[in-house]
N, CA, C and O atoms as a GROMACS GRO file, in nm:
protein
  600
    1UNK      N    1   0.393   2.678   1.233
    1UNK     CA    2   0.390   2.530   1.226
    1UNK      C    3   0.302   2.472   1.318
    1UNK      O    4   0.298   2.519   1.432
    2UNK      N    5   0.232   2.377   1.285
    2UNK     CA    6   0.127   2.299   1.357
    2UNK      C    7   0.153   2.160   1.355
    2UNK      O    8   0.170   2.113   1.243
    3UNK      N    9   0.160   2.084   1.451
    3UNK     CA   10   0.176   1.937   1.438
    3UNK      C   11   0.054   1.868   1.468
    3UNK      O   12  -0.020   1.910   1.557
    4UNK      N   13   0.027   1.759   1.395
    4UNK     CA   14  -0.112   1.700   1.390
    4UNK      C   15  -0.082   1.544   1.431
    4UNK      O   16   0.031   1.498   1.416
    5UNK      N   17  -0.174   1.478   1.475
    5UNK     CA   18  -0.179   1.327   1.504
    5UNK      C   19  -0.311   1.292   1.458
    5UNK      O   20  -0.412   1.333   1.515
    6UNK      N   21  -0.313   1.216   1.353
    6UNK     CA   22  -0.429   1.182   1.280
    6UNK      C   23  -0.520   1.087   1.371
    6UNK      O   24  -0.459   1.012   1.448
    7UNK      N   25  -0.658   1.082   1.369
    7UNK     CA   26  -0.730   1.006   1.444
    7UNK      C   27  -0.715   0.853   1.417
    7UNK      O   28  -0.727   0.774   1.510
    8UNK      N   29  -0.694   0.820   1.314
    8UNK     CA   30  -0.676   0.684   1.258
    8UNK      C   31  -0.569   0.691   1.149
    8UNK      O   32  -0.550   0.794   1.084
    9UNK      N   33  -0.502   0.585   1.133
    9UNK     CA   34  -0.406   0.559   1.031
    9UNK      C   35  -0.431   0.439   0.937
    9UNK      O   36  -0.484   0.338   0.984
   10UNK      N   37  -0.395   0.444   0.807
   10UNK     CA   38  -0.357   0.560   0.746
   10UNK      C   39  -0.465   0.687   0.737
   10UNK      O   40  -0.586   0.665   0.732
   11UNK      N   41  -0.418   0.803   0.736
   11UNK     CA   42  -0.513   0.910   0.713
   11UNK      C   43  -0.489   0.991   0.597
   11UNK      O   44  -0.372   1.028   0.590
   12UNK      N   45  -0.564   1.029   0.503
   12UNK     CA   46  -0.573   1.108   0.383
   12UNK      C   47  -0.607   1.231   0.388
   12UNK      O   48  -0.727   1.254   0.408
   13UNK      N   49  -0.526   1.331   0.375
   13UNK     CA   50  -0.532   1.472   0.384
   13UNK      C   51  -0.583   1.522   0.271
   13UNK      O   52  -0.519   1.515   0.167
   14UNK      N   53  -0.698   1.577   0.277
   14UNK     CA   54  -0.774   1.634   0.152
   14UNK      C   55  -0.769   1.799   0.148
   14UNK      O   56  -0.782   1.855   0.039
   15UNK      N   57  -0.751   1.870   0.264
   15UNK     CA   58  -0.766   1.994   0.265
   15UNK      C   59  -0.701   2.075   0.378
   15UNK      O   60  -0.720   2.027   0.490
   16UNK      N   61  -0.638   2.172   0.373
   16UNK     CA   62  -0.606   2.252   0.493
   16UNK      C   63  -0.682   2.384   0.504
   16UNK      O   64  -0.694   2.463   0.410
   17UNK      N   65  -0.732   2.402   0.624
   17UNK     CA   66  -0.815   2.527   0.654
   17UNK      C   67  -0.724   2.620   0.743
   17UNK      O   68  -0.654   2.578   0.835
   18UNK      N   69  -0.733   2.750   0.704
   18UNK     CA   70  -0.659   2.859   0.761
   18UNK      C   71  -0.763   2.976   0.797
   18UNK      O   72  -0.821   3.038   0.708
   19UNK      N   73  -0.781   3.000   0.925
   19UNK     CA   74  -0.855   3.110   0.975
   19UNK      C   75  -0.774   3.236   0.990
   19UNK      O   76  -0.696   3.249   1.084
   20UNK      N   77  -0.794   3.332   0.895
   20UNK     CA   78  -0.725   3.458   0.911
   20UNK      C   79  -0.769   3.562   0.818
   20UNK      O   80  -0.866   3.546   0.744
   21UNK      N   81  -0.701   3.662   0.822
   21UNK     CA   82  -0.747   3.773   0.753
   21UNK      C   83  -0.626   3.861   0.684
   21UNK      O   84  -0.512   3.844   0.725
   22UNK      N   85  -0.648   3.940   0.596
   22UNK     CA   86  -0.541   4.020   0.532
   22UNK      C   87  -0.556   4.155   0.584
   22UNK      O   88  -0.656   4.222   0.559
   23UNK      N   89  -0.461   4.195   0.656
   23UNK     CA   90  -0.443   4.322   0.742
   23UNK      C   91  -0.328   4.405   0.695
   23UNK      O   92  -0.214   4.359   0.708
   24UNK      N   93  -0.346   4.517   0.644
   24UNK     CA   94  -0.241   4.603   0.607
   24UNK      C   95  -0.194   4.690   0.742
   24UNK      O   96  -0.276   4.736   0.822
   25UNK      N   97  -0.063   4.702   0.752
   25UNK     CA   98   0.002   4.769   0.878
   25UNK      C   99  -0.051   4.918   0.866
   25UNK      O  100  -0.049   4.984   0.970
   26UNK      N  101  -0.098   4.977   0.752
   26UNK     CA  102  -0.105   5.112   0.752
   26UNK      C  103  -0.247   5.122   0.678
   26UNK      O  104  -0.293   5.028   0.613
   27UNK      N  105  -0.310   5.244   0.694
   27UNK     CA  106  -0.422   5.258   0.602
   27UNK      C  107  -0.404   5.288   0.440
   27UNK      O  108  -0.496   5.296   0.358
   28UNK      N  109  -0.286   5.301   0.420
   28UNK     CA  110  -0.241   5.315   0.284
   28UNK      C  111  -0.208   5.217   0.209
   28UNK      O  112  -0.122   5.233   0.123
   29UNK      N  113  -0.278   5.080   0.230
   29UNK     CA  114  -0.232   4.954   0.159
   29UNK      C  115  -0.381   4.926   0.094
   29UNK      O  116  -0.455   4.851   0.158
   30UNK      N  117  -0.424   4.976  -0.017
   30UNK     CA  118  -0.538   4.930  -0.092
   30UNK      C  119  -0.516   4.773  -0.144
   30UNK      O  120  -0.401   4.732  -0.165
   31UNK      N  121  -0.612   4.703  -0.160
   31UNK     CA  122  -0.607   4.557  -0.179
   31UNK      C  123  -0.514   4.537  -0.313
   31UNK      O  124  -0.432   4.444  -0.319
   32UNK      N  125  -0.531   4.629  -0.419
   32UNK     CA  126  -0.439   4.604  -0.533
   32UNK      C  127  -0.307   4.600  -0.517
   32UNK      O  128  -0.238   4.554  -0.608
   33UNK      N  129  -0.251   4.646  -0.404
   33UNK     CA  130  -0.101   4.632  -0.353
   33UNK      C  131  -0.075   4.483  -0.339
   33UNK      O  132   0.043   4.451  -0.352
   34UNK      N  133  -0.163   4.385  -0.314
   34UNK     CA  134  -0.148   4.243  -0.291
   34UNK      C  135  -0.124   4.178  -0.401
   34UNK      O  136  -0.096   4.059  -0.391
   35UNK      N  137  -0.129   4.231  -0.512
   35UNK     CA  138  -0.153   4.150  -0.630
   35UNK      C  139   0.002   4.097  -0.652
   35UNK      O  140   0.094   4.176  -0.628
   36UNK      N  141   0.030   3.962  -0.696
   36UNK     CA  142   0.145   3.899  -0.702
   36UNK      C  143   0.226   3.857  -0.571
   36UNK      O  144   0.337   3.805  -0.581
   37UNK      N  145   0.168   3.880  -0.457
   37UNK     CA  146   0.202   3.847  -0.342
   37UNK      C  147   0.160   3.719  -0.292
   37UNK      O  148   0.039   3.700  -0.301
   38UNK      N  149   0.233   3.616  -0.235
   38UNK     CA  150   0.192   3.484  -0.220
   38UNK      C  151   0.221   3.444  -0.076
   38UNK      O  152   0.294   3.512  -0.003
   39UNK      N  153   0.164   3.337  -0.039
   39UNK     CA  154   0.172   3.260   0.082
   39UNK      C  155   0.192   3.109   0.040
   39UNK      O  156   0.146   3.061  -0.063
   40UNK      N  157   0.268   3.041   0.133
   40UNK     CA  158   0.296   2.897   0.121
   40UNK      C  159   0.241   2.804   0.222
   40UNK      O  160   0.250   2.834   0.341
   41UNK      N  161   0.185   2.694   0.186
   41UNK     CA  162   0.153   2.600   0.283
   41UNK      C  163   0.217   2.468   0.242
   41UNK      O  164   0.205   2.411   0.134
   42UNK      N  165   0.283   2.431   0.345
   42UNK     CA  166   0.355   2.288   0.326
   42UNK      C  167   0.301   2.168   0.420
   42UNK      O  168   0.258   2.200   0.531
   43UNK      N  169   0.300   2.053   0.389
   43UNK     CA  170   0.274   1.935   0.477
   43UNK      C  171   0.398   1.860   0.481
   43UNK      O  172   0.458   1.829   0.377
   44UNK      N  173   0.446   1.824   0.615
   44UNK     CA  174   0.579   1.759   0.639
   44UNK      C  175   0.535   1.639   0.696
   44UNK      O  176   0.434   1.637   0.766
   45UNK      N  177   0.607   1.530   0.669
   45UNK     CA  178   0.603   1.411   0.744
   45UNK      C  179   0.659   1.424   0.890
   45UNK      O  180   0.701   1.529   0.939
   46UNK      N  181   0.654   1.297   0.956
   46UNK     CA  182   0.720   1.313   1.102
   46UNK      C  183   0.858   1.332   1.110
   46UNK      O  184   0.910   1.356   1.219
   47UNK      N  185   0.927   1.323   1.003
   47UNK     CA  186   1.070   1.350   0.999
   47UNK      C  187   1.098   1.500   0.923
   47UNK      O  188   1.213   1.534   0.892
   48UNK      N  189   1.007   1.564   0.903
   48UNK     CA  190   0.977   1.704   0.845
   48UNK      C  191   1.024   1.711   0.712
   48UNK      O  192   1.059   1.820   0.667
   49UNK      N  193   1.029   1.591   0.632
   49UNK     CA  194   1.037   1.589   0.486
   49UNK      C  195   0.893   1.649   0.423
   49UNK      O  196   0.782   1.628   0.473
   50UNK      N  197   0.916   1.720   0.313
   50UNK     CA  198   0.806   1.779   0.256
   50UNK      C  199   0.729   1.684   0.168
   50UNK      O  200   0.780   1.619   0.078
   51UNK      N  201   0.596   1.682   0.203
   51UNK     CA  202   0.519   1.584   0.128
   51UNK      C  203   0.418   1.659   0.034
   51UNK      O  204   0.358   1.601  -0.057
   52UNK      N  205   0.407   1.772   0.059
   52UNK     CA  206   0.311   1.864  -0.030
   52UNK      C  207   0.355   2.012  -0.025
   52UNK      O  208   0.413   2.052   0.076
   53UNK      N  209   0.333   2.084  -0.113
   53UNK     CA  210   0.386   2.226  -0.115
   53UNK      C  211   0.292   2.298  -0.206
   53UNK      O  212   0.269   2.256  -0.319
   54UNK      N  213   0.231   2.417  -0.153
   54UNK     CA  214   0.154   2.486  -0.260
   54UNK      C  215   0.159   2.636  -0.227
   54UNK      O  216   0.145   2.678  -0.112
   55UNK      N  217   0.180   2.716  -0.337
   55UNK     CA  218   0.189   2.862  -0.332
   55UNK      C  219   0.051   2.913  -0.372
   55UNK      O  220  -0.011   2.864  -0.466
   56UNK      N  221   0.003   3.021  -0.291
   56UNK     CA  222  -0.127   3.068  -0.300
   56UNK      C  223  -0.111   3.226  -0.315
   56UNK      O  224  -0.016   3.285  -0.263
   57UNK      N  225  -0.209   3.289  -0.386
   57UNK     CA  226  -0.200   3.438  -0.355
   57UNK      C  227  -0.256   3.486  -0.224
   57UNK      O  228  -0.346   3.424  -0.168
   58UNK      N  229  -0.202   3.596  -0.176
   58UNK     CA  230  -0.267   3.632  -0.037
   58UNK      C  231  -0.404   3.680  -0.057
   58UNK      O  232  -0.476   3.695   0.042
   59UNK      N  233  -0.450   3.708  -0.179
   59UNK     CA  234  -0.577   3.751  -0.203
   59UNK      C  235  -0.686   3.651  -0.181
   59UNK      O  236  -0.806   3.680  -0.185
   60UNK      N  237  -0.637   3.530  -0.158
   60UNK     CA  238  -0.736   3.425  -0.095
   60UNK      C  239  -0.803   3.458   0.039
   60UNK      O  240  -0.907   3.402   0.073
   61UNK      N  241  -0.739   3.556   0.118
   61UNK     CA  242  -0.767   3.609   0.229
   61UNK      C  243  -0.841   3.742   0.197
   61UNK      O  244  -0.804   3.812   0.103
   62UNK      N  245  -0.943   3.775   0.274
   62UNK     CA  246  -1.014   3.890   0.256
   62UNK      C  247  -0.946   3.990   0.356
   62UNK      O  248  -0.878   3.958   0.453
   63UNK      N  249  -0.979   4.120   0.314
   63UNK     CA  250  -0.969   4.228   0.416
   63UNK      C  251  -1.081   4.251   0.503
   63UNK      O  252  -1.160   4.339   0.470
   64UNK      N  253  -1.101   4.182   0.612
   64UNK     CA  254  -1.203   4.188   0.715
   64UNK      C  255  -1.152   4.238   0.838
   64UNK      O  256  -1.032   4.222   0.862
   65UNK      N  257  -1.228   4.297   0.922
   65UNK     CA  258  -1.198   4.326   1.065
   65UNK      C  259  -1.178   4.196   1.132
   65UNK      O  260  -1.089   4.188   1.216
   66UNK      N  261  -1.261   4.077   1.099
   66UNK     CA  262  -1.243   3.971   1.159
   66UNK      C  263  -1.213   3.856   1.068
   66UNK      O  264  -1.255   3.862   0.952
   67UNK      N  265  -1.137   3.742   1.112
   67UNK     CA  266  -1.094   3.645   1.024
   67UNK      C  267  -1.214   3.565   0.953
   67UNK      O  268  -1.329   3.560   0.996
   68UNK      N  269  -1.166   3.503   0.837
   68UNK     CA  270  -1.254   3.393   0.768
   68UNK      C  271  -1.169   3.289   0.746
   68UNK      O  272  -1.046   3.302   0.749
   69UNK      N  273  -1.238   3.167   0.721
   69UNK     CA  274  -1.168   3.041   0.681
   69UNK      C  275  -1.118   3.049   0.528
   69UNK      O  276  -1.178   3.109   0.439
   70UNK      N  277  -1.024   2.991   0.517
   70UNK     CA  278  -0.970   2.978   0.376
   70UNK      C  279  -0.933   2.833   0.352
   70UNK      O  280  -0.866   2.778   0.439
   71UNK      N  281  -0.969   2.768   0.248
   71UNK     CA  282  -0.938   2.642   0.231
   71UNK      C  283  -0.856   2.601   0.117
   71UNK      O  284  -0.886   2.631   0.001
   72UNK      N  285  -0.751   2.531   0.150
   72UNK     CA  286  -0.633   2.484   0.046
   72UNK      C  287  -0.657   2.345   0.019
   72UNK      O  288  -0.651   2.263   0.110
   73UNK      N  289  -0.687   2.310  -0.116
   73UNK     CA  290  -0.703   2.192  -0.152
   73UNK      C  291  -0.576   2.107  -0.158
   73UNK      O  292  -0.473   2.153  -0.207
   74UNK      N  293  -0.581   1.996  -0.114
   74UNK     CA  294  -0.459   1.900  -0.102
   74UNK      C  295  -0.476   1.776  -0.198
   74UNK      O  296  -0.593   1.737  -0.198
   75UNK      N  297  -0.403   1.712  -0.270
   75UNK     CA  298  -0.422   1.597  -0.352
   75UNK      C  299  -0.403   1.472  -0.296
   75UNK      O  300  -0.321   1.388  -0.334
   76UNK      N  301  -0.496   1.461  -0.190
   76UNK     CA  302  -0.501   1.313  -0.122
   76UNK      C  303  -0.358   1.268  -0.079
   76UNK      O  304  -0.304   1.171  -0.132
   77UNK      N  305  -0.300   1.342   0.019
   77UNK     CA  306  -0.177   1.314   0.081
   77UNK      C  307  -0.192   1.220   0.192
   77UNK      O  308  -0.247   1.268   0.291
   78UNK      N  309  -0.155   1.097   0.201
   78UNK     CA  310  -0.147   0.996   0.299
   78UNK      C  311  -0.036   0.991   0.394
   78UNK      O  312   0.082   0.981   0.362
   79UNK      N  313  -0.091   0.998   0.531
   79UNK     CA  314   0.009   1.001   0.637
   79UNK      C  315  -0.020   0.878   0.726
   79UNK      O  316  -0.133   0.828   0.729
   80UNK      N  317   0.079   0.830   0.798
   80UNK     CA  318   0.066   0.738   0.886
   80UNK      C  319   0.104   0.759   1.022
   80UNK      O  320   0.147   0.663   1.086
   81UNK      N  321   0.095   0.863   1.070
   81UNK     CA  322   0.123   0.906   1.209
   81UNK      C  323   0.143   1.050   1.206
   81UNK      O  324   0.086   1.110   1.116
   82UNK      N  325   0.216   1.119   1.291
   82UNK     CA  326   0.238   1.255   1.313
   82UNK      C  327   0.274   1.319   1.192
   82UNK      O  328   0.350   1.262   1.114
   83UNK      N  329   0.221   1.446   1.166
   83UNK     CA  330   0.257   1.517   1.046
   83UNK      C  331   0.246   1.664   1.077
   83UNK      O  332   0.182   1.693   1.179
   84UNK      N  333   0.297   1.757   1.006
   84UNK     CA  334   0.319   1.902   1.021
   84UNK      C  335   0.248   1.978   0.921
   84UNK      O  336   0.231   1.927   0.810
   85UNK      N  337   0.208   2.086   0.946
   85UNK     CA  338   0.143   2.189   0.855
   85UNK      C  339   0.226   2.317   0.867
   85UNK      O  340   0.222   2.381   0.972
   86UNK      N  341   0.294   2.353   0.774
   86UNK     CA  342   0.374   2.471   0.778
   86UNK      C  343   0.312   2.585   0.700
   86UNK      O  344   0.286   2.571   0.581
   87UNK      N  345   0.288   2.694   0.763
   87UNK     CA  346   0.232   2.815   0.689
   87UNK      C  347   0.335   2.924   0.686
   87UNK      O  348   0.377   2.966   0.794
   88UNK      N  349   0.378   2.971   0.578
   88UNK     CA  350   0.452   3.080   0.549
   88UNK      C  351   0.408   3.195   0.484
   88UNK      O  352   0.400   3.192   0.361
   89UNK      N  353   0.375   3.304   0.548
   89UNK     CA  354   0.285   3.413   0.490
   89UNK      C  355   0.366   3.494   0.404
   89UNK      O  356   0.315   3.593   0.353
   90UNK      N  357   0.492   3.464   0.380
   90UNK     CA  358   0.561   3.540   0.276
   90UNK      C  359   0.572   3.680   0.317
   90UNK      O  360   0.571   3.712   0.436
   91UNK      N  361   0.583   3.769   0.217
   91UNK     CA  362   0.593   3.918   0.252
   91UNK      C  363   0.464   3.987   0.265
   91UNK      O  364   0.446   4.093   0.206
   92UNK      N  365   0.371   3.932   0.340
   92UNK     CA  366   0.231   3.985   0.346
   92UNK      C  367   0.194   4.008   0.489
   92UNK      O  368   0.274   3.970   0.574
   93UNK      N  369   0.083   4.067   0.525
   93UNK     CA  370   0.033   4.078   0.644
   93UNK      C  371  -0.103   3.996   0.664
   93UNK      O  372  -0.211   4.045   0.697
   94UNK      N  373  -0.078   3.862   0.637
   94UNK     CA  374  -0.192   3.794   0.699
   94UNK      C  375  -0.176   3.751   0.844
   94UNK      O  376  -0.076   3.704   0.898
   95UNK      N  377  -0.299   3.780   0.896
   95UNK     CA  378  -0.290   3.759   1.050
   95UNK      C  379  -0.382   3.626   1.060
   95UNK      O  380  -0.496   3.616   1.015
   96UNK      N  381  -0.312   3.532   1.124
   96UNK     CA  382  -0.389   3.414   1.148
   96UNK      C  383  -0.461   3.407   1.289
   96UNK      O  384  -0.404   3.433   1.395
   97UNK      N  385  -0.578   3.374   1.278
   97UNK     CA  386  -0.663   3.363   1.422
   97UNK      C  387  -0.591   3.279   1.516
   97UNK      O  388  -0.508   3.198   1.476
   98UNK      N  389  -0.619   3.294   1.639
   98UNK     CA  390  -0.573   3.200   1.750
   98UNK      C  391  -0.688   3.159   1.842
   98UNK      O  392  -0.786   3.231   1.861
   99UNK      N  393  -0.672   3.048   1.894
   99UNK     CA  394  -0.779   2.975   1.976
   99UNK      C  395  -0.716   2.975   2.117
   99UNK      O  396  -0.616   2.904   2.134
  100UNK      N  397  -0.762   3.047   2.218
  100UNK     CA  398  -0.702   3.021   2.346
  100UNK      C  399  -0.762   2.958   2.444
  100UNK      O  400  -0.735   2.976   2.563
  101UNK      N  401  -0.870   2.859   2.389
  101UNK     CA  402  -0.951   2.787   2.488
  101UNK      C  403  -0.890   2.656   2.528
  101UNK      O  404  -0.938   2.593   2.622
  102UNK      N  405  -0.777   2.611   2.455
  102UNK     CA  406  -0.710   2.502   2.516
  102UNK      C  407  -0.545   2.536   2.522
  102UNK      O  408  -0.495   2.629   2.459
  103UNK      N  409  -0.488   2.469   2.588
  103UNK     CA  410  -0.338   2.487   2.622
  103UNK      C  411  -0.266   2.448   2.490
  103UNK      O  412  -0.319   2.358   2.425
  104UNK      N  413  -0.159   2.502   2.446
  104UNK     CA  414  -0.089   2.501   2.317
  104UNK      C  415   0.015   2.379   2.352
  104UNK      O  416   0.108   2.384   2.433
  105UNK      N  417  -0.019   2.280   2.278
  105UNK     CA  418   0.063   2.167   2.275
  105UNK      C  419   0.120   2.141   2.152
  105UNK      O  420   0.214   2.062   2.143
  106UNK      N  421   0.064   2.212   2.036
  106UNK     CA  422   0.094   2.160   1.906
  106UNK      C  423   0.163   2.275   1.811
  106UNK      O  424   0.211   2.249   1.701
  107UNK      N  425   0.160   2.388   1.862
  107UNK     CA  426   0.192   2.515   1.773
  107UNK      C  427   0.328   2.554   1.806
  107UNK      O  428   0.370   2.548   1.922
  108UNK      N  429   0.407   2.600   1.693
  108UNK     CA  430   0.518   2.676   1.738
  108UNK      C  431   0.573   2.764   1.621
  108UNK      O  432   0.524   2.745   1.510
  109UNK      N  433   0.664   2.851   1.635
  109UNK     CA  434   0.692   2.944   1.527
  109UNK      C  435   0.805   2.881   1.469
  109UNK      O  436   0.867   2.799   1.536
  110UNK      N  437   0.844   2.912   1.337
  110UNK     CA  438   0.972   2.886   1.272
  110UNK      C  439   0.999   2.996   1.181
  110UNK      O  440   0.916   3.078   1.143
  111UNK      N  441   1.129   2.990   1.146
  111UNK     CA  442   1.184   3.082   1.059
  111UNK      C  443   1.256   3.001   0.940
  111UNK      O  444   1.321   2.899   0.964
  112UNK      N  445   1.239   3.051   0.811
  112UNK     CA  446   1.302   2.993   0.696
  112UNK      C  447   1.430   3.040   0.693
  112UNK      O  448   1.450   3.161   0.699
  113UNK      N  449   1.539   2.946   0.681
  113UNK     CA  450   1.676   2.991   0.654
  113UNK      C  451   1.687   3.028   0.507
  113UNK      O  452   1.597   3.004   0.426
  114UNK      N  453   1.814   3.093   0.474
  114UNK     CA  454   1.841   3.114   0.339
  114UNK      C  455   1.848   2.979   0.264
  114UNK      O  456   1.804   2.974   0.149
  115UNK      N  457   1.897   2.880   0.317
  115UNK     CA  458   1.916   2.738   0.263
  115UNK      C  459   1.789   2.670   0.230
  115UNK      O  460   1.789   2.569   0.160
  116UNK      N  461   1.668   2.727   0.285
  116UNK     CA  462   1.539   2.667   0.263
  116UNK      C  463   1.507   2.577   0.372
  116UNK      O  464   1.397   2.523   0.370
  117UNK      N  465   1.591   2.551   0.471
  117UNK     CA  466   1.562   2.462   0.602
  117UNK      C  467   1.480   2.556   0.693
  117UNK      O  468   1.478   2.676   0.668
  118UNK      N  469   1.416   2.507   0.793
  118UNK     CA  470   1.344   2.577   0.900
  118UNK      C  471   1.415   2.560   1.032
  118UNK      O  472   1.478   2.458   1.062
  119UNK      N  473   1.400   2.676   1.115
  119UNK     CA  474   1.477   2.666   1.258
  119UNK      C  475   1.340   2.708   1.330
  119UNK      O  476   1.260   2.791   1.288
  120UNK      N  477   1.331   2.635   1.444
  120UNK     CA  478   1.217   2.677   1.538
  120UNK      C  479   1.264   2.798   1.614
  120UNK      O  480   1.383   2.814   1.640
  121UNK      N  481   1.171   2.885   1.652
  121UNK     CA  482   1.193   2.993   1.733
  121UNK      C  483   1.256   2.966   1.864
  121UNK      O  484   1.211   2.881   1.941
  122UNK      N  485   1.356   3.038   1.889
  122UNK     CA  486   1.428   2.990   2.028
  122UNK      C  487   1.350   3.045   2.149
  122UNK      O  488   1.359   2.987   2.258
  123UNK      N  489   1.267   3.165   2.133
  123UNK     CA  490   1.175   3.228   2.219
  123UNK      C  491   1.046   3.274   2.161
  123UNK      O  492   1.035   3.320   2.047
  124UNK      N  493   0.951   3.259   2.246
  124UNK     CA  494   0.803   3.319   2.196
  124UNK      C  495   0.823   3.456   2.177
  124UNK      O  496   0.865   3.523   2.271
  125UNK      N  497   0.793   3.519   2.046
  125UNK     CA  498   0.826   3.655   2.032
  125UNK      C  499   0.705   3.750   2.066
  125UNK      O  500   0.711   3.872   2.048
  126UNK      N  501   0.602   3.688   2.115
  126UNK     CA  502   0.479   3.772   2.146
  126UNK      C  503   0.483   3.818   2.290
  126UNK      O  504   0.555   3.764   2.375
  127UNK      N  505   0.395   3.929   2.316
  127UNK     CA  506   0.402   3.981   2.450
  127UNK      C  507   0.328   3.885   2.560
  127UNK      O  508   0.278   3.776   2.532
  128UNK      N  509   0.331   3.942   2.678
  128UNK     CA  510   0.277   3.874   2.794
  128UNK      C  511   0.134   3.830   2.766
  128UNK      O  512   0.094   3.720   2.802
  129UNK      N  513   0.068   3.908   2.708
  129UNK     CA  514  -0.073   3.872   2.687
  129UNK      C  515  -0.085   3.754   2.571
  129UNK      O  516  -0.194   3.700   2.555
  130UNK      N  517   0.001   3.725   2.510
  130UNK     CA  518   0.008   3.615   2.398
  130UNK      C  519   0.093   3.514   2.440
  130UNK      O  520   0.180   3.478   2.360
  131UNK      N  521   0.085   3.451   2.567
  131UNK     CA  522   0.188   3.335   2.600
  131UNK      C  523   0.155   3.225   2.506
  131UNK      O  524   0.041   3.203   2.464
  132UNK      N  525   0.264   3.155   2.473
  132UNK     CA  526   0.270   3.043   2.403
  132UNK      C  527   0.158   2.933   2.463
  132UNK      O  528   0.089   2.865   2.386
  133UNK      N  529   0.150   2.927   2.567
  133UNK     CA  530   0.080   2.822   2.621
  133UNK      C  531  -0.076   2.851   2.590
  133UNK      O  532  -0.154   2.759   2.610
  134UNK      N  533  -0.122   2.969   2.544
  134UNK     CA  534  -0.249   3.012   2.525
  134UNK      C  535  -0.262   3.032   2.380
  134UNK      O  536  -0.366   3.090   2.348
  135UNK      N  537  -0.173   2.996   2.274
  135UNK     CA  538  -0.192   3.038   2.143
  135UNK      C  539  -0.188   2.904   2.056
  135UNK      O  540  -0.082   2.849   2.028
  136UNK      N  541  -0.302   2.860   2.018
  136UNK     CA  542  -0.323   2.753   1.912
  136UNK      C  543  -0.360   2.824   1.794
  136UNK      O  544  -0.463   2.891   1.793
  137UNK      N  545  -0.280   2.815   1.685
  137UNK     CA  546  -0.303   2.875   1.553
  137UNK      C  547  -0.421   2.808   1.494
  137UNK      O  548  -0.436   2.686   1.502
  138UNK      N  549  -0.507   2.890   1.434
  138UNK     CA  550  -0.634   2.844   1.364
  138UNK      C  551  -0.607   2.781   1.235
  138UNK      O  552  -0.658   2.831   1.134
  139UNK      N  553  -0.527   2.670   1.224
  139UNK     CA  554  -0.503   2.577   1.114
  139UNK      C  555  -0.556   2.444   1.147
  139UNK      O  556  -0.528   2.388   1.253
  140UNK      N  557  -0.633   2.395   1.056
  140UNK     CA  558  -0.704   2.273   1.064
  140UNK      C  559  -0.676   2.182   0.937
  140UNK      O  560  -0.647   2.233   0.828
  141UNK      N  561  -0.686   2.050   0.956
  141UNK     CA  562  -0.675   1.957   0.845
  141UNK      C  563  -0.813   1.875   0.835
  141UNK      O  564  -0.876   1.832   0.931
  142UNK      N  565  -0.843   1.862   0.711
  142UNK     CA  566  -0.975   1.785   0.666
  142UNK      C  567  -0.911   1.663   0.603
  142UNK      O  568  -0.815   1.677   0.526
  143UNK      N  569  -0.964   1.534   0.636
  143UNK     CA  570  -0.925   1.425   0.570
  143UNK      C  571  -1.009   1.295   0.591
  143UNK      O  572  -1.109   1.299   0.663
  144UNK      N  573  -0.974   1.194   0.536
  144UNK     CA  574  -1.056   1.074   0.572
  144UNK      C  575  -0.953   0.952   0.612
  144UNK      O  576  -0.835   0.947   0.578
  145UNK      N  577  -1.020   0.862   0.688
  145UNK     CA  578  -0.958   0.751   0.709
  145UNK      C  579  -1.047   0.623   0.710
  145UNK      O  580  -1.169   0.639   0.718
  146UNK      N  581  -0.998   0.503   0.702
  146UNK     CA  582  -1.068   0.383   0.695
  146UNK      C  583  -1.108   0.326   0.832
  146UNK      O  584  -1.016   0.311   0.912
  147UNK      N  585  -1.216   0.298   0.866
  147UNK     CA  586  -1.244   0.238   0.995
  147UNK      C  587  -1.277   0.087   0.981
  147UNK      O  588  -1.376   0.045   0.920
  148UNK      N  589  -1.181   0.006   1.046
  148UNK     CA  590  -1.191  -0.133   1.030
  148UNK      C  591  -1.333  -0.174   1.075
  148UNK      O  592  -1.398  -0.124   1.166
  149UNK      N  593  -1.372  -0.287   0.984
  149UNK     CA  594  -1.488  -0.354   1.046
  149UNK      C  595  -1.455  -0.440   1.167
  149UNK      O  596  -1.340  -0.478   1.187
  150UNK      N  597  -1.554  -0.472   1.246
  150UNK     CA  598  -1.524  -0.562   1.366
  150UNK      C  599  -1.588  -0.681   1.344
  150UNK      O  600  -1.580  -0.772   1.426
   0.00000   0.00000   0.00000
């Protein structure tokens, strides 16, 4: 989950970009095994109410040694302040790229509970080399805002 603060409000979200790759944990996972496997992208408002939800096939991502950008179209969702993008890779091995060039102030991990709600991770599950302070997930938002005339 990544939280965003738009540059201007209101801000209209047009697309979510995710930088990732589809990697199988073994060499015995040909691409055809991913048929019917999906991931979800959700946009939440500041109170974590779902504004948008889309289910997409994991085959949107390619099996590459390096990540590529995948764009998810959004039907002009307007936000007026802080909002969240939640990415749920489902039962797949989508690996999201990370940017360690800036401190992590916006990203956290969550688990979906059986009742459909989300719980933030109590602790950062990655090793010492992947400290939370250096892990900004490569999830971006594309949108528009009106700039007032002076």
